C-alpha positions as CSV (number, residue, x, y, z in Angstrom):
1,X,0.2,-0.2,0.1
2,X,1.5,3.4,-1.0
3,X,2.2,5.5,2.2
4,X,-0.1,8.4,1.2
5,X,-3.0,6.1,1.6
6,X,-2.1,4.1,4.6
7,X,-1.0,7.5,6.7
8,X,-2.7,10.4,4.9
9,X,-5.4,9.7,3.2
10,X,-8.1,8.8,6.0
11,X,-7.5,12.6,7.7
12,X,-7.4,14.4,4.2
13,X,-10.9,13.0,3.3
14,X,-12.2,14.3,6.6
15,X,-11.3,17.5,5.3
16,X,-12.2,17.4,1.3
17,X,-14.9,19.8,0.6
18,X,-18.1,18.7,-2.2
19,X,-19.0,22.0,-3.1
20,X,-21.3,22.8,-6.3
21,X,-19.4,24.8,-8.7
22,X,-22.8,26.4,-9.3
23,X,-22.4,27.4,-5.7
24,X,-19.1,28.7,-5.8
25,X,-19.7,31.0,-8.9
26,X,-17.0,34.1,-8.4
27,X,-17.8,37.5,-7.4
28,X,-16.7,40.3,-9.2
29,X,-13.4,41.9,-7.3
30,X,-11.9,45.3,-7.3
31,X,-8.5,45.4,-8.5
32,X,-5.5,44.4,-6.3
33,X,-4.2,47.3,-4.4
34,X,-0.5,48.6,-3.7
35,X,1.2,46.1,-2.2
36,X,2.6,46.9,1.5
37,X,4.7,45.6,3.9
38,X,2.8,43.1,5.8
39,X,5.7,42.1,8.6
40,X,7.9,44.6,10.2
41,X,11.4,44.4,8.9
42,X,13.2,42.4,11.9
43,X,10.2,40.0,11.7
44,X,10.3,39.4,8.0
45,X,13.9,39.6,7.3
46,X,15.3,36.8,5.3
47,X,11.5,35.5,4.8
48,X,9.6,34.3,1.7
49,X,7.2,31.6,0.6
50,X,4.2,33.6,2.6
51,X,1.1,32.0,3.0
52,X,-2.0,32.2,5.3
53,X,-3.7,29.5,6.8
54,X,-7.8,28.9,6.2
55,X,-8.8,31.1,9.0
56,X,-6.2,34.2,8.2
57,X,-4.8,33.8,11.8
58,X,-1.6,32.4,11.0
59,X,1.2,33.3,8.2
60,X,3.5,30.5,7.1
61,X,6.7,31.3,5.5
62,X,10.3,30.2,4.4
63,X,13.3,31.7,6.3
64,X,16.9,31.4,6.4
65,X,16.8,33.8,9.6
66,X,18.8,32.4,12.6
67,X,17.4,29.5,15.0
68,X,16.3,27.1,12.6
69,X,17.5,23.6,11.9
70,X,19.2,24.2,8.0
71,X,20.0,26.6,5.9
72,X,16.1,27.3,5.2
73,X,13.2,26.3,7.2
74,X,9.4,27.1,7.4
75,X,8.4,29.3,10.2
76,X,4.8,30.8,11.6
77,X,3.8,33.9,12.9
78,X,0.3,34.1,14.0
79,X,-2.4,37.3,15.0
80,X,-5.3,37.4,17.1
81,X,-8.0,38.4,14.0
82,X,-7.7,39.6,10.5
83,X,-6.6,42.8,10.1
84,X,-4.4,42.3,13.2
85,X,-0.4,42.4,13.3
86,X,1.4,39.5,13.0
87,X,3.2,38.6,16.0
88,X,7.2,37.1,15.8
89,X,7.5,33.9,13.4
90,X,8.2,30.7,15.6
91,X,10.1,28.0,14.0
92,X,8.3,24.8,13.1
93,X,10.7,22.7,14.7
94,X,11.7,19.2,13.3
95,X,10.3,17.0,11.7
96,X,9.1,19.0,9.6
97,X,12.3,21.3,9.0
98,X,15.8,19.7,8.9
99,X,19.1,19.8,8.3
100,X,18.1,20.4,4.4
101,X,16.0,23.2,2.6
102,X,12.5,23.1,3.4
103,X,10.4,25.4,2.1
104,X,6.8,26.3,0.2
105,X,4.7,25.5,3.3
106,X,0.8,25.4,2.5
107,X,-1.8,24.9,5.2
108,X,-4.6,23.5,4.5
109,X,-7.6,22.3,6.6
110,X,-7.7,19.5,8.9
111,X,-4.6,20.6,10.2
112,X,-2.5,19.5,7.2
113,X,0.3,20.8,6.1
114,X,1.8,20.8,2.6
115,X,5.3,21.7,2.3
116,X,8.9,21.1,-0.1
117,X,12.0,19.4,1.3
118,X,14.8,18.7,-0.6
119,X,15.9,15.8,2.6
120,X,17.6,13.0,1.6
121,X,15.1,9.5,0.1
122,X,13.0,11.5,-2.2
123,X,12.7,11.5,-6.2
124,X,15.0,14.4,-6.6
125,X,16.4,18.2,-6.1
126,X,13.3,18.9,-4.2
127,X,9.8,17.1,-3.5
128,X,6.5,18.1,-1.7
129,X,5.5,16.0,1.3
130,X,2.5,15.9,3.8
131,X,2.4,16.3,7.4
132,X,-0.2,17.1,10.0
133,X,-0.3,18.1,13.4
134,X,-1.0,16.3,16.8
135,X,-2.1,18.2,19.4
136,X,-0.5,15.6,21.7
137,X,2.3,14.8,19.6
138,X,2.9,17.4,17.3
139,X,4.0,17.3,13.4
140,X,3.7,13.7,11.8
141,X,6.2,12.2,9.8
142,X,6.4,13.8,6.5
143,X,4.7,11.8,4.1
144,X,6.3,11.8,0.3
145,X,3.7,12.1,-2.2
146,X,5.5,9.7,-4.8
147,X,7.6,9.9,-8.1
148,X,6.0,10.0,-11.0
149,X,9.1,8.0,-13.0
150,X,7.9,5.3,-10.7
151,X,4.2,5.9,-11.5
152,X,3.6,6.6,-7.4
153,X,2.9,10.2,-7.8
154,X,3.8,14.2,-9.0
155,X,7.5,14.4,-7.6
156,X,10.1,14.4,-9.8
157,X,14.0,14.0,-10.6
158,X,13.8,17.7,-10.5
159,X,12.6,19.9,-8.0
160,X,8.8,20.9,-7.0
161,X,7.5,24.2,-5.8
162,X,4.6,25.5,-4.2
163,X,1.8,22.7,-3.9
164,X,-1.8,24.4,-4.0
165,X,-4.6,22.9,-2.9
166,X,-8.0,22.6,-4.3
167,X,-11.3,20.4,-3.2
168,X,-14.4,20.9,-5.3
169,X,-16.8,19.2,-6.3
170,X,-15.5,15.4,-5.6
171,X,-12.3,16.4,-6.9
172,X,-8.9,17.1,-5.5
173,X,-6.7,18.8,-7.2
174,X,-2.9,19.7,-6.8
175,X,-1.5,22.9,-8.4
176,X,2.4,22.7,-8.3
177,X,5.4,24.2,-10.7
178,X,8.1,22.1,-11.2
179,X,12.0,21.7,-13.1
180,X,11.7,17.5,-13.4
181,X,9.0,16.9,-16.5
182,X,10.6,19.3,-19.3
183,X,13.3,21.6,-20.2
184,X,11.6,24.9,-18.4
185,X,10.0,25.3,-14.7
186,X,6.4,25.1,-15.7
187,X,3.3,24.8,-13.8
188,X,1.3,21.7,-13.4
189,X,-1.6,20.4,-11.9
190,X,-2.1,16.7,-10.4
191,X,-5.5,14.9,-9.3
192,X,-5.7,12.5,-6.2
193,X,-6.6,9.0,-7.4
194,X,-8.9,6.6,-5.9
195,X,-6.5,4.4,-4.4
196,X,-5.5,7.6,-2.4
197,X,-2.3,8.6,-4.4
198,X,-2.0,11.8,-6.7
199,X,-1.2,11.2,-10.3
200,X,1.4,12.5,-12.1
201,X,1.4,16.3,-13.3
202,X,-0.3,17.7,-16.5
203,X,1.5,20.5,-17.9
204,X,-1.1,24.1,-17.8
205,X,-0.5,25.0,-21.6
206,X,-2.1,27.9,-21.7
207,X,0.0,29.4,-19.0
208,X,3.3,27.9,-19.0
209,X,6.0,29.9,-21.8
210,X,9.2,29.2,-22.7
211,X,10.2,31.1,-19.5
212,X,10.5,30.3,-16.1
213,X,6.8,30.0,-14.6
214,X,6.7,28.9,-11.0
215,X,5.1,28.9,-7.7
216,X,1.3,28.7,-7.9
217,X,-1.6,29.5,-6.0
218,X,-5.2,28.5,-7.0
219,X,-8.3,30.3,-5.2
220,X,-10.3,27.5,-3.7
221,X,-12.8,27.2,-6.1
222,X,-10.0,26.6,-8.5
223,X,-11.2,29.4,-10.5
224,X,-8.9,31.9,-10.3
225,X,-4.3,31.2,-10.3
226,X,-1.6,33.9,-9.3
227,X,1.9,32.8,-10.1
228,X,5.2,34.3,-10.5
229,X,6.7,34.6,-14.2
230,X,10.1,35.2,-15.7
231,X,8.7,36.2,-19.2
232,X,10.2,39.5,-20.6
233,X,6.7,40.3,-22.1
234,X,3.2,39.8,-21.6
235,X,-0.3,40.7,-23.2
236,X,0.6,42.4,-26.7
237,X,4.3,42.7,-26.1
238,X,4.0,45.0,-22.6
239,X,7.7,44.2,-21.2
240,X,7.5,42.8,-17.5
241,X,8.9,44.7,-14.9
242,X,11.4,42.8,-12.9
243,X,13.2,39.3,-13.5
244,X,10.3,37.8,-11.9
245,X,6.7,39.0,-12.0
246,X,3.4,38.1,-10.2
247,X,0.4,37.4,-12.9
248,X,-3.1,36.4,-12.5
249,X,-5.3,34.8,-14.6
250,X,-9.2,33.5,-14.3
251,X,-11.9,30.9,-15.8
252,X,-14.8,30.2,-15.7
253,X,-15.6,26.7,-14.9
254,X,-12.9,24.2,-13.3
255,X,-12.9,22.5,-16.6
256,X,-11.9,25.2,-18.8
257,X,-8.7,26.3,-19.6
258,X,-7.4,29.8,-17.9
259,X,-7.6,32.8,-20.0
260,X,-4.4,34.9,-20.4
261,X,-2.1,35.8,-17.8
262,X,-2.5,39.2,-16.6
263,X,0.4,41.0,-15.2
264,X,-0.5,42.8,-11.3
265,X,1.2,46.1,-12.3
266,X,3.7,48.3,-11.4
267,X,1.9,48.5,-8.1
268,X,2.8,45.1,-7.1
269,X,5.5,44.1,-9.5
270,X,9.2,45.9,-9.1
271,X,12.5,45.6,-10.4
272,X,13.5,43.7,-7.7
273,X,11.7,40.4,-8.6
274,X,8.5,38.8,-6.9
275,X,8.0,35.3,-6.1
276,X,5.4,32.8,-4.6
277,X,2.5,35.1,-4.5
278,X,-0.6,33.1,-2.9
279,X,-3.9,33.8,-2.2
280,X,-5.9,34.3,0.9
281,X,-9.0,31.7,2.0
282,X,-11.2,34.2,1.5
283,X,-9.6,35.7,-1.7
284,X,-9.1,39.1,-0.6
285,X,-5.3,38.7,-0.5
286,X,-2.5,37.8,-1.8
287,X,0.9,37.9,0.0
288,X,4.1,37.6,-1.7
289,X,7.9,37.8,-1.2
290,X,10.6,40.3,-2.6
291,X,14.4,40.6,-1.6
292,X,13.6,39.1,1.4
293,X,10.3,40.9,2.7
294,X,7.1,39.8,2.6
295,X,4.0,42.1,1.0
296,X,0.6,42.0,0.7
297,X,-2.0,43.3,-1.8
298,X,-5.7,43.2,-1.3
299,X,-9.0,43.5,-2.9
300,X,-12.6,44.0,-2.1
301,X,-15.6,42.1,-3.4
302,X,-16.8,45.0,-6.4
303,X,-20.6,46.5,-5.9
304,X,-20.7,47.1,-9.7
305,X,-22.7,43.8,-10.3
């Protein structure tokens, strides 16, 4: 039996949401506003890969700050309510963090956490793992999602980044980026199978380019996506703002391709380069990293419709 079935699927089944797509029609939104730093400099120093917990009260991140287990660890900061300031970041400790690089945390329901690690015993340069918080015992031993070369999962001999889980209409989809399926760093999607394993990744062709397209985050209904790209131009030949910019795309239904990606513009993207953007669960905020700092941009539901 695959370890994902044996150790992870029973708990994951408890958090799966069977939601009618018609009930999740995307509301109209205002445009994302200017980005602002979301943590003070001392707290966010050497921080990246930011993502909120589903209740919006915790912010997970990757950092090389002192006090960790290795060269890159996963940390979390908490706040009492959405809109309040986050407190000091805390190291998640072992077995999540290791002497190797541990990054791209993605908290989901049921106290589960996806993340990426370069620890030995995986498929390649960096694999996706799943762990769960047990109040009595702490974090469970991380489970590797399996190697696609062996027909057992989405990880590859290359490196994977930024797992993003969508559970809609009885389907469980895992979005991520990888360097191991093709010669370029591209965006992929994997689906949870009946045996409890994730399939190999299928490329999201409408979003991928010959440039580096990485670190997707998909809204909870699966209809919106943000990601980082090094493409030099976008749209009708408009130039990018930096080495990496944040892009946004949407679609009407889960089975349709995403529309043309839109650069989020100079209020968010700069010459410094922006990476690993992530939706909040309520879809009002997108966090991202820039030069070792953590930023957030916000939007509201529009009243025009």
